[in-house]
C-alpha positions as CSV (number, residue, x, y, z in Angstrom):
1,M,55.2,64.7,43.7
2,G,52.0,62.7,44.2
3,I,48.7,64.3,45.3
4,F,50.3,66.8,47.7
5,N,52.7,69.7,47.5
6,F,55.2,68.9,50.2
7,S,56.8,71.2,52.7
8,K,59.0,69.4,55.2
9,N,59.4,70.2,58.9
10,K,63.1,70.3,59.8
11,K,62.5,68.4,63.0
12,K,60.3,65.7,61.5
13,D,59.9,64.3,58.0
14,V,56.2,65.3,58.0
15,S,54.3,66.7,54.9
16,I,52.0,69.5,55.7
17,V,48.8,69.8,53.6
18,N,47.5,73.1,55.0
19,N,45.4,74.9,52.3
20,Q,46.5,72.8,49.3
21,A,43.1,71.4,48.3
22,I,44.0,72.6,44.8
23,A,46.7,70.0,44.5
24,I,44.4,67.3,45.7
25,K,41.7,68.3,43.3
26,K,43.9,67.5,40.3
27,Q,44.1,63.8,41.4
28,I,40.8,63.0,43.1
29,P,37.6,62.4,41.0
30,N,34.1,63.3,42.2
31,L,35.6,66.1,44.3
32,E,32.1,67.6,44.6
33,L,31.1,64.7,46.8
34,L,33.8,65.5,49.4
35,Y,33.7,67.9,52.3
36,F,36.6,70.2,53.0
37,S,37.4,72.6,55.8
38,D,40.3,75.0,56.3
39,L,39.8,75.4,60.0
40,P,43.0,75.6,62.0
41,A,43.9,72.4,63.8
42,N,43.2,74.0,67.2
43,K,39.7,75.1,66.1
44,I,38.4,71.7,64.8
45,P,35.2,70.9,66.7
46,H,34.4,67.5,68.3
47,I,33.5,64.9,65.8
48,G,31.7,62.0,67.6
49,M,28.5,60.3,68.6
50,G,25.7,61.9,70.5
51,F,25.4,65.4,71.9
52,V,28.6,67.1,73.1
53,I,28.4,70.0,75.5
54,N,30.8,72.4,77.2
55,I,30.0,73.7,80.6
56,S,31.6,77.1,81.4
57,F,31.0,79.7,84.1
58,I,30.0,83.2,83.0
59,D,29.3,85.7,85.7
60,G,29.4,82.8,88.2
61,S,26.5,81.0,86.4
62,P,27.0,77.7,84.5
63,Q,26.4,78.0,80.8
64,I,25.8,74.8,78.7
65,I,26.8,75.2,75.1
66,E,26.4,72.5,72.4
67,E,29.5,72.1,70.3
68,E,29.3,72.2,66.5
69,K,29.8,68.8,65.0
70,L,31.2,68.3,61.5
71,D,30.8,65.3,59.2
72,P,33.2,62.5,60.0
73,S,34.4,62.5,56.4
74,T,35.4,66.2,56.5
75,I,38.9,66.7,55.2
76,F,40.7,69.3,57.3
77,T,43.4,70.8,55.1
78,S,45.3,72.1,58.2
79,L,46.0,68.7,59.6
80,P,49.4,67.1,58.8
81,V,49.9,64.2,56.4
82,S,52.9,62.0,56.3
83,K,53.9,60.1,53.2
84,I,54.0,56.3,53.3
85,E,55.4,53.7,50.9
86,S,53.0,50.9,51.8
87,L,49.6,50.4,53.6
88,E,51.4,48.0,55.9
89,E,53.0,51.0,57.7
90,V,49.6,52.2,59.1
91,E,47.4,50.8,61.8
92,P,43.8,49.9,61.0
93,L,41.2,52.5,61.7
94,P,38.8,52.2,64.7
95,Y,35.1,51.2,64.4
96,W,33.8,54.8,64.2
97,P,36.4,56.4,62.0
98,N,36.8,60.1,61.0
99,Y,39.4,62.0,59.1
100,A,40.3,64.4,62.0
101,S,41.2,61.5,64.3
102,M,43.5,59.8,61.7
103,S,47.2,59.8,62.1
104,P,49.2,61.7,59.5
105,K,50.1,58.4,57.8
106,Q,46.5,57.2,57.8
107,R,45.4,60.5,56.2
108,F,48.0,59.9,53.4
109,A,46.6,56.4,52.9
110,Y,43.0,57.7,52.8
111,L,43.7,60.6,50.4
112,T,45.7,58.3,48.1
113,W,42.9,55.7,48.1
114,L,40.3,58.4,47.1
115,Q,42.1,58.6,43.7
116,D,40.6,55.1,43.0
117,V,38.0,53.9,45.5
118,T,37.7,50.5,43.8
119,N,41.1,49.5,45.3
120,P,41.0,47.2,48.3
121,I,41.7,48.9,51.7
122,D,40.8,48.7,55.4
123,M,37.0,49.2,55.7
124,G,37.5,52.1,58.0
125,Y,38.6,54.3,55.1
126,V,35.6,53.1,53.0
127,F,33.2,54.1,55.9
128,T,34.9,57.5,56.3
129,Y,34.2,58.3,52.6
130,Y,30.8,56.7,52.8
131,Y,29.6,58.9,55.7
132,G,30.0,61.9,53.5
133,L,28.1,60.1,50.7
134,E,25.2,59.5,53.0
135,R,25.1,63.3,53.7
136,Q,25.2,63.9,49.9
137,L,22.2,61.6,49.5
138,L,20.1,63.9,51.7
139,F,21.7,67.3,51.4
140,G,23.8,67.3,48.2
141,D,24.0,65.6,44.9
142,F,21.7,62.6,45.4
143,E,22.2,60.9,42.0
144,K,26.0,61.1,42.0
145,A,26.2,59.9,45.6
146,F,23.8,57.1,44.8
147,S,26.0,55.9,41.9
148,E,29.1,56.2,43.9
149,I,27.7,54.1,46.7
150,I,26.7,51.4,44.1
151,K,30.4,51.5,43.0
152,L,31.6,51.0,46.5
153,R,29.1,48.1,47.1
154,K,30.5,46.4,44.0
155,Y,34.1,46.4,45.2
156,H,33.8,46.2,49.0
157,K,31.8,43.2,50.1
158,N,32.0,43.7,53.8
159,K,28.7,42.5,55.3
160,S,28.1,45.4,57.6
161,F,28.9,47.9,54.8
162,Q,26.5,46.1,52.4
163,K,23.7,46.2,55.0
164,Y,24.2,49.8,56.0
165,S,24.5,51.1,52.5
166,E,21.5,49.2,51.3
167,N,19.4,50.8,54.0
168,A,20.7,54.2,53.1
169,L,20.0,53.8,49.4
170,I,16.4,52.6,50.1
171,F,15.5,55.3,52.7
172,S,17.1,58.2,50.7
173,S,15.3,57.1,47.6
174,F,12.0,57.6,49.3
175,Y,13.0,60.7,51.1
176,N,14.0,62.2,47.8
177,N,10.9,60.8,46.0
178,R,13.3,58.9,43.6
179,L,11.7,55.5,43.6
180,D,12.6,55.4,39.8
181,L,16.3,55.4,40.6
182,L,16.0,52.7,43.2
183,L,14.1,50.4,40.8
184,K,16.4,51.2,37.9
185,D,19.6,50.3,39.8
186,S,18.3,47.6,42.1
187,D,20.0,44.8,40.2
188,Q,23.3,46.8,39.6
189,A,23.4,47.7,43.3
190,S,22.5,44.1,44.4
191,L,19.5,45.3,46.3
192,D,17.5,42.3,47.3
193,R,15.7,43.5,50.4
194,F,12.2,44.7,50.6
195,S,11.8,46.8,53.8
196,N,9.1,48.3,55.9
197,I,9.7,51.8,54.4
198,Q,9.1,50.3,50.9
199,L,5.9,48.6,52.0
200,Q,4.7,51.8,53.7
201,F,5.4,53.8,50.5
202,A,3.5,51.1,48.4
203,Y,0.6,51.3,50.8
204,N,0.4,55.1,50.8
205,H,0.4,55.2,47.0
206,N,-1.9,52.2,46.6
207,L,0.7,50.2,44.7
208,N,0.6,46.5,44.1
209,L,3.5,44.1,44.9
210,S,5.1,42.3,41.9
211,V,6.2,38.7,41.9
212,Q,9.8,40.0,42.4
213,N,8.7,42.1,45.4
214,L,7.0,39.0,46.9
215,I,10.1,36.9,46.5
216,S,12.2,39.6,48.2
217,I,9.7,39.6,51.0
218,F,9.8,35.8,51.3
219,K,13.6,36.1,51.8
220,E,13.2,39.0,54.3
221,L,10.7,36.8,56.4
222,K,13.1,33.8,56.1
223,L,10.5,31.7,54.3
224,F,12.8,30.8,51.4
225,K,13.9,27.2,51.5
226,P,17.1,25.4,50.1
227,P,15.1,23.2,47.7
228,I,14.2,26.4,45.7
229,K,17.8,27.0,44.8
230,G,18.4,26.2,41.2
231,F,14.7,26.4,40.5
232,E,14.1,30.1,41.0
233,D,12.4,30.6,37.6
234,L,10.1,27.7,38.1
235,F,9.2,28.9,41.6
236,E,8.4,32.3,40.2
237,K,6.0,30.7,37.8
238,C,4.4,28.9,40.7
239,V,3.9,32.2,42.5
240,I,2.3,33.7,39.4
241,N,-0.1,30.8,39.2
242,N,-1.1,31.1,42.8
243,L,-1.6,34.9,42.5
244,S,-3.9,34.3,39.5
245,T,-5.9,31.7,41.5
246,E,-6.1,33.7,44.7
247,Y,-6.5,37.2,43.4
248,N,-7.2,36.8,39.7
249,A,-4.1,38.9,39.0
250,N,-0.4,38.6,38.4
251,H,0.4,40.7,41.5
252,F,-0.5,41.0,45.1
253,P,-3.1,43.7,45.7
254,F,-1.3,45.1,48.7
255,G,-2.7,48.6,48.8
256,K,-6.3,47.3,48.9
257,K,-5.6,44.1,50.9
258,L,-4.3,45.5,54.2
259,D,-5.2,48.3,56.7
260,I,-1.9,49.5,58.3
261,S,-3.5,52.2,60.5
262,K,-3.3,50.0,63.6
263,I,0.1,48.4,62.9
264,K,2.7,49.3,65.5
265,T,5.8,51.3,64.6
266,R,9.4,50.4,65.2
267,K,12.7,52.2,64.8
268,E,14.9,51.0,61.9
269,Q,18.4,52.1,61.0
270,A,18.3,54.2,57.9
271,F,21.8,55.8,58.0
272,S,25.1,55.0,59.7
273,N,26.6,58.5,59.7
274,Y,27.0,59.2,63.4
275,S,26.9,62.9,63.0
276,F,23.2,62.7,62.0
277,P,20.6,63.1,64.8
278,D,19.1,59.9,66.0
279,E,15.7,60.7,64.6
280,L,17.2,60.7,61.2
281,R,19.5,57.7,61.7
282,Y,16.7,55.6,63.3
283,P,13.3,56.8,62.0
284,E,10.1,55.1,63.1
285,V,8.2,53.2,60.4
286,K,5.2,50.9,60.4
287,D,6.4,47.3,61.2
288,I,4.3,45.8,58.3
289,L,6.6,42.9,57.8
290,N,5.9,41.5,61.2
291,S,2.2,42.4,61.4
292,K,0.0,39.3,61.9
293,D,-2.3,39.8,58.9
294,F,0.4,40.6,56.4
295,K,2.6,37.7,57.5
296,K,-0.4,35.4,57.3
297,E,-1.3,36.4,53.8
298,I,2.3,36.3,52.5
299,T,3.0,32.9,54.2
300,K,-0.1,31.5,52.5
301,I,1.1,32.6,49.1
302,F,4.5,31.1,49.8
303,N,3.2,27.8,51.1
304,Y,0.9,27.3,48.1
305,S,3.7,28.2,45.7
306,Y,6.2,26.0,47.4
307,E,3.9,22.9,47.4
308,E,3.3,23.5,43.7
309,L,7.0,23.7,43.1
310,K,7.6,20.3,44.7
311,K,5.0,18.8,42.4
312,E,6.6,20.4,39.4
313,K,10.0,19.2,40.4
314,A,8.7,15.6,40.8
315,I,7.3,15.8,37.2
316,L,10.6,17.0,35.9
317,R,12.4,14.2,37.7
318,K,10.0,11.7,36.2
319,V,10.4,13.1,32.7
320,K,14.2,13.1,33.1
321,K,14.2,9.5,34.4
322,E,12.1,8.3,31.5
323,N,14.5,9.8,29.0
324,L,17.5,8.1,30.5
325,T,19.2,5.1,28.9
326,E,19.2,1.8,30.9
327,V,22.9,2.4,31.9
328,E,22.1,5.9,33.1
329,K,19.0,4.6,35.0
330,Q,21.2,1.9,36.7
331,K,23.8,4.5,37.7
332,L,21.1,6.7,39.1
333,K,19.6,3.8,41.1
334,L,23.1,2.9,42.4
335,Q,23.9,6.4,43.6
336,K,20.5,6.7,45.3
337,E,21.2,3.4,47.2
338,R,24.7,4.7,48.2
339,N,23.1,7.9,49.5
340,R,20.6,5.9,51.5
341,L,23.2,3.7,53.1
342,K,25.4,6.7,53.9
343,K,22.5,8.4,55.6
344,L,21.8,5.3,57.7
345,Y,25.5,5.2,58.7
346,D,25.6,9.0,59.5
347,T,22.6,8.6,61.8
348,N,24.2,5.6,63.6
349,I,21.5,3.2,62.4
350,L,24.2,1.2,60.6
351,K,27.5,0.3,62.3
352,K,30.8,0.9,60.4
353,D,31.4,-2.7,59.5
354,E,27.7,-3.2,58.4
355,Y,27.9,-0.1,56.3
356,E,31.2,-1.2,54.6
357,L,29.8,-4.7,54.0
358,L,26.7,-3.4,52.3
359,I,28.6,-0.9,50.2
360,N,31.0,-3.6,49.0
361,K,28.1,-5.9,48.2
362,L,26.4,-3.0,46.3
363,E,29.5,-2.3,44.3
364,S,30.1,-6.0,43.5
365,D,26.5,-6.5,42.4
366,S,26.8,-3.5,40.0
367,D,29.9,-4.9,38.2
């Protein structure tokens, strides 16, 4: 019978869930990460963004009352669910989805997907589930929610989701004082950012920045350049060499190098659950990444390391060239000349007939 016990309305072929969370529990893993409510349909409060108020008149005077707001992921067991045969039967969810606003068919699709969240589905359903996981990160089972978000990141590569979930994992790790979990699972979770909140934590605890931290910061500041691709290990060695030369260490002495007391703050998005208050979703943190002194020091390390990398690559090319056979050297020389002529043609220095003539001559001379 699937994940529901069905009772059909005679007028419409609609399956009513009502209080049948027990039936759902048998099919959905990680049930402890979900939020359920048995409120009657007509008692479900507003679920939306910002503050919601009701203005009513009591004894002739206006009374302003803030409505209760539940998590967007809350599964209301009183709401109807209609069975579907295929996801093609349902419309995509809107940008800020929530369970209460789903149609009966959409609710069926969502509850069915919860049985295996690795399955591909419209991202609105992923975000609905994810909103509840963000709440769990702060007010529930942090470790289980952390692991579940890592799983979602592995199977759902939507750029917005990847960005928002990375922010939440980073901020919640620091709020829960669980830096160990963040460091342990950074590779598995594909976390390659190094944010202001991490820098602020490092500063407060007088921590040094490792080579891997610095490389993440280079990327965050958009210093990384295409020629580094394919030579990441060599570039890392260059960074270590420069740290040794500049600071007589294999790390950047961040905690002792910078005074952040005068650095301005900025709001950064930590969570995307729109039932959270703004001060939680967008906390103010020291904007260390964009501070003049920090950027100057980091850029200096990068530039020295990048220049060293170029020299090391030139040496590698020379060694490789000297180990080539004569035929291989000739082929390399020929390809280099082809590339040069193509570049002249692409930049309109050579006309088409001139380019073709030179290419033909080059090919005939090489035969």
